[in-house]
Every structure is written in structure tokens, then in C-alpha cells.
N, C-alpha and C positions, 0 to 999 in steps of 0.2 A: 440536508449534506450536514456529516457531524465536520469535525475538527481533523480525526484524525485522515478525513477523504478530503479535505483541501489540505491538509498538508504531503500529501501521496500526493495531491496535482499537484499540486506549487515546483513538486519536486522534479514532478514533467516538465516543467512548461521550461523548469526553469535550470532546470540541473541538464538530463536530454532531449530539450530546446523540442518542445511539443508545444504546436502553433495552432494545435486542438486540446481541448480538454472538457471530456465532460462527467455530468456528475448523476449514478441513480440510472443510467441508462435501461431503459425498459426491456425486453429482449422476444419481441413475440412467438419467434419461431419456434422457441425454446422454454417458452413463461417461464421467465428468470429477472433479475438486477443484475446487471453486472457495476460494481463502485466504481470504481472509476476506471474512464477510459482516456488518452492520449495517441496523435495520433502527430508521426514527426513525418513532416509531406519530405523531406529533401530526405529520409535516410531511410522513405517507404517503410517506417515500421508501424508499430500499433502493441501500446502495450493495456494490457487488460488487468485492474490490479482490483482484489477484495481486498477491506481492512476493515479490523475488528480491535475499538480499538474500550479495555477493560482494563483497568487500571488498579482497584484494588486485589480483584480475584484473580487478575489474570486470562491467559485462553480457556471463557468457560464458555461453549453453549449449550444450553441441559435441556432434554428433554424425556418426560416420566421422571424425573431428578434424577437424572443417571447424568453424564459428564458426553456430550453427544458433537464434541467438534471435530473427528474424523468423519462420521457417516454425513454431518450437515455441511461440511466445507468439501468434499471431495466432489459431493453431487452438486455443487455449488461451482465446482472449477469443471464437473461438468461442462454443462447445462456453456460456463462462460465458454471453453474450448471448440462447441458445438458450434456459437456464435459467432463468434471469432472467425474460423476458420471456412464458413459460407460467408459472410460479410466481407473479409477480409483473407480471399485468399490471395491472393494475389502478393502479400505484405510479410516484411518480417514480422513476427506473431509474437512477441517478448510479456509472459504471464507471473505477477506477483503474486502475492498475501506479506503483509501489511498489521502488525501491532508490534507497540514497543512493552509490550510484559509478558510472555511468554513462559513461564515457569518452569523451572529444573527441578522435580519437586527430586526426595530421597532415591538410593537408588532399590528395589524393590518395588517402590509403591504401585500402589492397584493403577495410580491414572496419570501422565505427567501429560502436561501440553508443550513441552519442548520435544516426545516422543511423540507426543499427536500430531505434530507438526515433520518431521520427517516420516508419520507413517500417511498421511495425504500427498506431499511430496508422492516418496514411494506408488505408493499404487498409480497417481497420476501419469508416472513417465511409466510403471510399467504397462498399464494397459491404454494408452494413448500414446507415450510416447514424447512425451511433456513434460518439461521442465519450468515446474515450480521456483519463484527466486524468493527465496523468504528473506522480510527487508526485521524482522525482530532482534528483539534488545538489541544489543549493542550496533548494529545496523540500520537501526532506527534512528539510533542518537547523529551516529553516523551523517545517515539526510538531511537530518535536521540541524544538524552543524555545517554540510554542503549550502540549506537556503538560506544561514543565519551569511554565512558567505557573500553569497551571491545579493542575497538582504542588501550587505556594509556600502557592498559595489554603487548603489542607484541613490542618488538625490531624486532624482522625478515619486511624486507619491504613487505608491503601487495598491492597484484594487481590490488583493485582497487583504484579509482583514487579520490572517497568519503572519503573508511575508508584510503589509504593517506597522506588525507587533515587531515581527523580529528588525526590522528597519532602525524606527525607532531604536528599541532596544542598544541595532552595536554604533544607531550616531550619539546617540545619549554616552553610552563608556566613554566612544576617543572627546565628548566635549567634556566629563567630566576626567577622563587624563591630562583636558588640557588647561585644563583650574588648575590641579595643584604643586 
């Protein structure tokens, strides 16, 4: 598990109320892996998330020295959707793509990461009738802010390193304001 997956999973737990969060779930029926799955039992909802944490280059998968974002992620979502539809047929199903840095290159550029995300979501919507919720750029920051707000309200030690870090940061900030 990487830190991006943990951020996603903790958001599912603390913001979406998922009682179960699983990382890197191997899907035997469709031979693949789903980065993060969250299950909210009370709302009967399953979340299946793919996470790409490429900070300097932005969203950049490469095959044969060429960008491979659209084919790679479209194939991953096809597998995710097939598995979730089979394993959680009677659940509300939410599919998400998480990536903090997705670059929007200049107009007319041959390669454009933000356009790639739009192409992936459009292809999956057209082919399978499934919406992919893209948590990228500002929406990723908003999710971090929601986690920070959740961490601020907790005084007990949290198990997640990400949440514990945010908790320390928020409580230290409050403490330092009192000292001033």
C-alpha cells in the first residue's frame, strides 16, 4: 500500500463512513487488483478506487516510451467494474479515480493528462454505463482537507499513519495558537 492509497482509504473510512476498507484486493475472476475498496454497510454501498500518485510527472503511465494512461486505466476500470458487479451485485457501486497531480498541458498538445482522465471516464461511461468519479487536483486537495477536519476532532490515537500525522498537525496548530 502506498500513501495515496491510504489517503483514499482513510477518506472512505472517515468521510464516507465505510466500516471495511481493503487495500490491493486481488480479483481472481478477472485477474487483477483493485487499489482500494470501501464498504459502507448502513448505506449498502461499495467504493472501488484506483489511485495514481505521480507527483513530479503527474499522471504518467508509459508503455514503449509512449504515454499509456488511457489504455491502462480503462482496462483497470473494466476489470474493477466486472469484479464489483459480480461480487457486490446488490450494492450501490461507486467507482473512483484518485490522483493529486494531473497536468493540463497547453491547448493542442499531443499528450494531455487531464484530457486522458476525461477520455477514460467517457469511455467507461459509454461502454459500461458507469460513471467514474475523478478525485484529481483540487478535488484531491479537498479530500485531504476533509481528512484534516476529521483528524482535528479526534483526541484518541488513530491507527493510520496518515490520520495520525494529520491529527498531530492539527492539534499542534491549535496548541501553538494558544501559546501566542
